[in-house]
C-alpha positions, -999 to +999 in steps of 0.1 A: -205+026-604-220+059-614-238+044-644-254+018-621-264+045-597-279+066-625-300+036-637-313+031-602-322+068-600-339+068-634-361+038-624-371+057-592-378+088-612-401+070-636-422+058-606-421+093-592-432+108-625-463+086-624-471+096-588-467+133-596-490+130-626-518+120-603-514+147-577-544+169-570-528+203-564-496+223-566-478+199-542-478+161-538-504+160-511-525+189-523-522+227-519-497+227-490-461+218-491-453+188-468-421+170-458-426+146-487-422+175-512-390+185-496-376+149-494-385+141-530-373+175-541-337+166-531-341+132-547-351+151-579-319+172-576-300+141-585-310+148-621-291+180-620-262+164-601-259+138-629-262+166-655-294+152-669-325+172-678-362+168-672-374+162-708-384+126-699-401+138-667-424+167-675-445+164-644-415+163-621-401+194-640-433+214-634-435+204-597-397+209-592-399+244-608-427+254-585-408+244-554-376+261-566-395+294-569-396+295-531-366+315-518-359+291-489-357+262-513-333+281-536-310+289-507-309+252-495-305+239-531-275+262-538-260+252-504-265+215-511-248+218-545-219+237-531-213+209-507-215+180-532-191+194-558 
């Protein structure tokens, strides 16, 4: 079951990597963070949950790291991971 879920996530991330590579600013829709950044950020957290890394997704890694620098995002991320363990 988890392997099937991981394959589904990986397919989605490949599509997401392509979208991120075409962005025209720090965030998906430009220079301001929007709800789409937040929603997709937590989708990208699945990589960490499945103990994978971003080596196959360099554009996602850069974007993800930029969001994680924000203190509010860090707090929510740590809270989310504490709940899913």
